[in-house]
DRENDO-1510 file (C-alpha; in Angstrom, 1 decimal, always signed):
<recs>
REC; n; res; u; v; w
REC; 1; MET; -23.5; -28.7; -98.9 .
REC; 2; VAL; -21.3; -28.1; -95.9 .
REC; 3; ARG; -20.0; -30.5; -94.0 .
REC; 4; ARG; -19.9; -30.8; -90.5 .
REC; 5; PRO; -16.7; -31.4; -88.9 .
REC; 6; ARG; -16.6; -35.1; -87.2 .
REC; 7; SER; -16.5; -34.1; -83.0 .
REC; 8; ARG; -13.6; -36.3; -81.6 .
REC; 9; LYS; -14.8; -38.2; -78.7 .
REC; 10; GLN; -12.8; -38.1; -75.6 .
REC; 11; PRO; -10.7; -41.2; -74.8 .
REC; 12; PRO; -12.4; -42.4; -71.6 .
REC; 13; MET; -10.4; -41.4; -68.8 .
REC; 14; SER; -8.3; -44.0; -67.2 .
REC; 15; ALA; -8.3; -45.1; -63.2 .
REC; 16; LEU; -4.9; -43.6; -63.1 .
REC; 17; ASP; -6.1; -40.6; -64.9 .
REC; 18; ASP; -9.2; -40.6; -62.0 .
REC; 19; VAL; -6.6; -40.8; -59.0 .
REC; 20; LYS; -4.4; -37.9; -60.8 .
REC; 21; ALA; -7.2; -35.4; -61.6 .
REC; 22; SER; -8.2; -36.2; -57.8 .
REC; 23; ILE; -4.8; -35.4; -56.5 .
REC; 24; ARG; -4.6; -32.2; -58.4 .
REC; 25; LYS; -8.3; -31.3; -56.6 .
REC; 26; VAL; -6.3; -31.6; -53.1 .
REC; 27; MET; -3.2; -30.0; -53.5 .
REC; 28; VAL; -2.0; -26.8; -52.8 .
REC; 29; PRO; +0.1; -24.8; -54.5 .
REC; 30; ILE; +3.0; -23.5; -52.4 .
REC; 31; HIS; +4.5; -20.1; -52.8 .
REC; 32; PRO; +7.5; -19.3; -54.2 .
REC; 33; GLU; +8.8; -17.6; -50.8 .
REC; 34; GLY; +9.0; -21.1; -49.4 .
REC; 35; ARG; +10.7; -23.5; -51.9 .
REC; 36; ILE; +13.9; -22.7; -50.5 .
REC; 37; PHE; +13.0; -23.3; -46.7 .
REC; 38; ILE; +11.0; -26.4; -47.9 .
REC; 39; ALA; +14.3; -27.7; -50.0 .
REC; 40; ALA; +16.5; -27.1; -46.8 .
REC; 41; PHE; +14.5; -29.2; -44.7 .
REC; 42; ALA; +14.3; -31.8; -47.1 .
REC; 43; ILE; +18.2; -31.8; -47.5 .
REC; 44; VAL; +18.5; -32.1; -43.7 .
REC; 45; ALA; +15.6; -34.9; -43.1 .
REC; 46; PHE; +17.7; -36.9; -46.3 .
REC; 47; ILE; +21.1; -36.3; -44.0 .
REC; 48; LEU; +19.1; -37.6; -41.1 .
REC; 49; PHE; +18.0; -40.5; -42.7 .
REC; 50; LEU; +21.4; -41.9; -43.2 .
REC; 51; ILE; +22.8; -40.8; -39.3 .
REC; 52; TRP; +19.8; -42.7; -37.8 .
REC; 53; GLN; +16.3; -43.4; -39.3 .
REC; 54; PRO; +13.8; -42.4; -36.6 .
REC; 55; LEU; +15.6; -38.7; -37.0 .
REC; 56; GLY; +15.0; -39.0; -40.9 .
REC; 57; TRP; +11.5; -39.4; -40.0 .
REC; 58; LEU; +11.1; -36.5; -37.9 .
REC; 59; GLY; +13.1; -34.7; -40.4 .
REC; 60; ALA; +10.9; -35.7; -43.0 .
REC; 61; GLY; +7.6; -34.7; -40.9 .
REC; 62; LEU; +8.9; -31.0; -40.6 .
REC; 63; THR; +9.1; -31.8; -44.2 .
REC; 64; ILE; +5.8; -31.9; -44.8 .
REC; 65; TRP; +4.5; -29.5; -42.3 .
REC; 66; CYS; +7.2; -26.6; -43.9 .
REC; 67; ALA; +5.3; -27.1; -47.3 .
REC; 68; LEU; +2.0; -26.9; -45.4 .
REC; 69; PHE; +3.2; -23.7; -44.0 .
REC; 70; PHE; +3.8; -21.5; -47.2 .
REC; 71; ARG; +0.7; -22.9; -48.7 .
REC; 72; ASN; -1.4; -20.5; -51.0 .
REC; 73; PRO; -4.5; -21.4; -52.0 .
REC; 74; ASP; -7.1; -19.7; -54.0 .
REC; 75; ARG; -10.1; -17.7; -51.7 .
REC; 76; VAL; -13.4; -16.6; -53.5 .
REC; 77; THR; -13.8; -12.8; -52.4 .
REC; 78; PRO; -16.9; -11.1; -52.1 .
REC; 79; MET; -17.1; -8.0; -54.6 .
REC; 80; ARG; -19.5; -5.9; -53.0 .
REC; 81; ASP; -18.7; -2.7; -52.4 .
REC; 82; GLY; -18.1; -1.5; -47.8 .
REC; 83; LEU; -17.0; -5.1; -47.3 .
REC; 84; VAL; -14.1; -5.7; -45.6 .
REC; 85; MET; -12.5; -8.8; -45.0 .
REC; 86; SER; -10.1; -10.6; -42.6 .
REC; 87; GLY; -6.3; -10.2; -44.2 .
REC; 88; ALA; -5.1; -13.2; -42.4 .
REC; 89; ASP; -6.2; -16.6; -41.6 .
REC; 90; GLY; -6.3; -17.6; -37.9 .
REC; 91; VAL; -8.2; -16.3; -35.1 .
REC; 92; VAL; -9.5; -12.9; -34.0 .
REC; 93; CYS; -7.3; -12.4; -30.5 .
REC; 94; ASP; -8.8; -8.7; -30.2 .
REC; 95; VAL; -11.8; -6.5; -31.4 .
REC; 96; LYS; -11.7; -3.0; -29.9 .
REC; 97; ALA; -10.5; +0.7; -30.0 .
REC; 98; ALA; -7.5; +1.6; -30.1 .
REC; 99; VAL; -4.5; +4.0; -30.8 .
REC; 100; PRO; -3.2; +2.9; -34.4 .
REC; 101; PRO; +0.5; +3.6; -34.5 .
REC; 102; PRO; +2.1; +6.8; -35.2 .
REC; 103; GLU; +3.4; +5.5; -38.3 .
REC; 104; LEU; +0.2; +4.9; -39.9 .
REC; 105; GLY; -0.7; +8.6; -39.6 .
REC; 106; LEU; -3.8; +8.0; -38.9 .
REC; 107; GLY; -4.3; +10.7; -36.0 .
REC; 108; THR; -4.3; +9.6; -32.0 .
REC; 109; ALA; -7.7; +9.0; -31.6 .
REC; 110; PRO; -8.9; +5.5; -31.2 .
REC; 111; LEU; -9.9; +3.5; -33.6 .
REC; 112; PRO; -11.9; +0.2; -34.3 .
REC; 113; ARG; -9.2; -2.5; -34.5 .
REC; 114; VAL; -9.4; -6.1; -35.1 .
REC; 115; ALA; -6.7; -8.4; -34.6 .
REC; 116; VAL; -6.0; -12.0; -35.9 .
REC; 117; PHE; -3.2; -14.2; -34.7 .
REC; 118; MET; -1.9; -16.7; -37.2 .
REC; 119; ASN; -0.1; -20.0; -35.7 .
REC; 120; VAL; +2.3; -21.7; -37.2 .
REC; 121; PHE; -0.3; -23.8; -39.0 .
REC; 122; ASP; -2.3; -21.6; -40.5 .
REC; 123; VAL; -1.7; -19.9; -44.3 .
REC; 124; HIS; +0.6; -17.3; -44.2 .
REC; 125; VAL; -0.2; -15.6; -47.1 .
REC; 126; ASN; -1.9; -11.9; -46.1 .
REC; 127; ARG; -4.5; -10.8; -48.5 .
REC; 128; ALA; -6.0; -7.1; -48.9 .
REC; 129; PRO; -8.9; -6.4; -46.6 .
REC; 130; ILE; -10.3; -4.2; -49.2 .
REC; 131; GLY; -9.6; -2.9; -52.4 .
REC; 132; GLY; -7.4; +0.9; -53.3 .
REC; 133; ARG; -4.7; +2.8; -53.2 .
REC; 134; VAL; -1.6; +2.3; -51.0 .
REC; 135; ALA; -1.3; +5.5; -49.6 .
REC; 136; LYS; +2.1; +4.4; -47.1 .
REC; 137; ILE; +4.2; +1.3; -46.4 .
REC; 138; VAL; +6.2; +2.1; -43.3 .
REC; 139; TYR; +8.9; -1.1; -41.9 .
REC; 140; THR; +9.3; -0.7; -38.3 .
REC; 141; PRO; +11.9; -3.1; -36.6 .
REC; 142; GLY; +10.9; -4.0; -32.8 .
REC; 143; LYS; +11.0; -6.8; -30.7 .
REC; 144; PHE; +9.5; -10.7; -31.4 .
REC; 145; LEU; +7.1; -11.2; -28.7 .
REC; 146; ASN; +4.6; -13.7; -28.8 .
REC; 147; ALA; +2.1; -11.8; -31.2 .
REC; 148; ASP; -0.9; -13.2; -29.0 .
REC; 149; LEU; +0.0; -10.2; -26.8 .
REC; 150; ASP; -1.7; -7.1; -26.6 .
REC; 151; LYS; +1.8; -5.1; -26.5 .
REC; 152; ALA; +2.8; -6.7; -29.1 .
REC; 153; SER; +0.9; -4.1; -32.0 .
REC; 154; GLU; +3.6; -1.7; -30.4 .
REC; 155; ASP; +6.7; -3.3; -29.6 .
REC; 156; ASN; +7.3; -6.3; -32.4 .
REC; 157; GLU; +8.8; -5.9; -36.0 .
REC; 158; ARG; +6.1; -4.9; -38.3 .
REC; 159; ASN; +5.0; -3.8; -41.4 .
REC; 160; ALA; +2.2; -1.3; -41.9 .
REC; 161; LEU; -0.1; -0.3; -44.8 .
REC; 162; VAL; -2.3; +2.6; -45.4 .
REC; 163; ILE; -4.6; +1.7; -48.2 .
REC; 164; GLU; -7.0; +4.7; -49.1 .
REC; 165; ASN; -10.7; +4.1; -50.8 .
REC; 166; ALA; -13.9; +6.1; -51.2 .
REC; 167; TYR; -14.7; +4.8; -47.9 .
REC; 168; GLY; -11.7; +6.3; -45.8 .
REC; 169; ARG; -8.0; +5.2; -45.2 .
REC; 170; PHE; -7.6; +1.8; -43.6 .
REC; 171; GLY; -4.6; +0.7; -42.0 .
REC; 172; VAL; -3.6; -3.1; -42.3 .
REC; 173; ILE; +0.3; -4.4; -40.2 .
REC; 174; GLN; +2.3; -7.1; -40.6 .
REC; 175; ILE; +3.6; -7.9; -37.1 .
REC; 176; ALA; +6.5; -10.7; -36.5 .
REC; 177; GLY; +5.5; -13.1; -33.9 .
REC; 178; LEU; +7.7; -15.0; -31.3 .
REC; 179; VAL; +9.0; -17.4; -33.8 .
REC; 180; ALA; +8.5; -15.1; -37.2 .
REC; 181; ARG; +11.5; -13.6; -38.3 .
REC; 182; ARG; +11.0; -12.1; -41.9 .
REC; 183; ILE; +8.1; -10.1; -43.2 .
REC; 184; VAL; +7.4; -10.1; -47.1 .
REC; 185; CYS; +5.3; -7.2; -48.8 .
REC; 186; PHE; +5.1; -7.8; -52.6 .
REC; 187; THR; +3.5; -4.6; -52.9 .
REC; 188; ARG; +4.7; -0.9; -53.6 .
REC; 189; GLU; +3.4; +2.5; -52.4 .
REC; 190; GLN; +1.0; +4.2; -55.2 .
REC; 191; GLU; -0.3; +0.7; -56.6 .
REC; 192; GLN; -3.6; -0.4; -56.5 .
REC; 193; LEU; -4.9; -3.5; -54.8 .
REC; 194; ALA; -8.1; -5.3; -55.6 .
REC; 195; PRO; -9.9; -6.8; -52.7 .
REC; 196; GLY; -8.7; -10.0; -51.4 .
REC; 197; GLU; -5.4; -9.9; -53.7 .
REC; 198; ARG; -1.9; -11.5; -52.4 .
REC; 199; PHE; -0.2; -8.4; -50.5 .
REC; 200; GLY; +2.6; -10.4; -48.2 .
REC; 201; LEU; +3.3; -12.9; -45.9 .
REC; 202; ILE; +4.7; -13.4; -42.9 .
REC; 203; ARG; +7.3; -16.5; -41.6 .
REC; 204; PHE; +6.7; -18.7; -38.9 .
REC; 205; GLY; +3.8; -17.5; -36.5 .
REC; 206; SER; +2.5; -13.3; -37.0 .
REC; 207; ARG; -0.5; -11.4; -36.4 .
REC; 208; VAL; -2.6; -9.2; -38.5 .
REC; 209; ASP; -4.0; -5.8; -37.4 .
REC; 210; HIS; -7.0; -4.2; -39.4 .
REC; 211; TYR; -7.5; -0.5; -38.2 .
REC; 212; LEU; -11.1; +0.8; -39.2 .
REC; 213; PRO; -12.1; +4.4; -39.9 .
REC; 214; ALA; -14.2; +5.8; -36.9 .
REC; 215; GLY; -17.4; +4.8; -36.7 .
REC; 216; ALA; -16.6; +1.3; -38.3 .
REC; 217; VAL; -18.9; -1.8; -36.9 .
REC; 218; PRO; -17.0; -5.2; -36.8 .
REC; 219; LEU; -18.8; -8.0; -37.2 .
REC; 220; VAL; -16.7; -10.9; -35.5 .
REC; 221; GLY; -15.9; -11.8; -32.5 .
REC; 222; VAL; -12.6; -12.9; -30.4 .
REC; 223; GLY; -12.2; -16.5; -30.9 .
REC; 224; GLN; -13.8; -16.8; -34.4 .
REC; 225; ARG; -11.4; -18.0; -36.8 .
REC; 226; THR; -11.3; -16.3; -39.9 .
REC; 227; VAL; -10.0; -17.2; -43.7 .
REC; 228; ALA; -8.1; -14.4; -45.8 .
REC; 229; GLY; -9.9; -12.6; -48.6 .
REC; 230; GLU; -13.2; -14.6; -47.3 .
REC; 231; THR; -14.3; -13.7; -44.0 .
REC; 232; VAL; -16.0; -10.0; -43.8 .
REC; 233; ILE; -14.7; -8.5; -41.0 .
REC; 234; CYS; -16.8; -5.2; -41.4 .
REC; 235; ASP; -19.5; -4.2; -43.7 .
REC; 236; LEU; -19.2; +0.0; -44.2 .
REC; 237; THR; -22.5; -0.2; -45.2 .
REC; 238; ARG; -24.1; -1.0; -42.5 .
REC; 239; THR; -25.4; +0.9; -39.1 .
REC; 240; ASP; -26.4; -1.1; -36.6 .
REC; 241; ASP; -24.6; -1.6; -33.1 .
REC; 242; LEU; -21.8; -3.8; -32.4 .
REC; 243; ARG; -22.6; -7.6; -32.7 .
REC; 244; ALA; -22.9; -9.7; -29.2 .
REC; 245; PHE; -21.1; -13.4; -29.7 .
REC; 246; ARG; -21.6; -16.7; -27.4 .
REC; 247; ALA; -18.5; -19.5; -27.8 .
REC; 248; GLY; -19.1; -23.2; -27.2 .
</recs>
């Protein structure tokens, strides 16, 4: 006769355990790049509390903001071939055909471009808009103009990636903004990126430009909010015309 092992009943969750579980679901992971900044903000806030309490509360608020800036949430990325996702959280500030920067090596003819502006309250971890091989990474020093301006694509400090796959070559450019002073890239040339995989981060306000292959039709409009790795900005299997949008 085979004896079945006795099943051990899990002890019921206490009210405190329930609260802890709820907090864990709400809390968002912090990217390691931000830990030193959060610690610095916290130290300054502590010193300000010693000097004058109202200043300390101001410092505490800025520390919370800094922690939120470096949040690194998980995302659910659609995996169907041909889908291009936004590489950044933010607002679409431009959708048009534009000549890509020369360092991308994508030619001199205008290509469909979707630009996403990130303010200082958005998640700043950037994700691969599509899977493929990183054929090129080029860093270009430059100015720190407002990233919402069109000329920021040409004049500002930027880091450009070219991703290749069966659908063609895609340009993804991290552009520094008025406040941003550092662009971080996690990937290297010749590495394979999966759709929605984290590839970089820009500190304190910036923009990401997406250059699509010729003939691609963007599916987003100016003013639309995007979520990195989730919002589809183009479907390369579609052949319909450019979409129209209504705001309000």
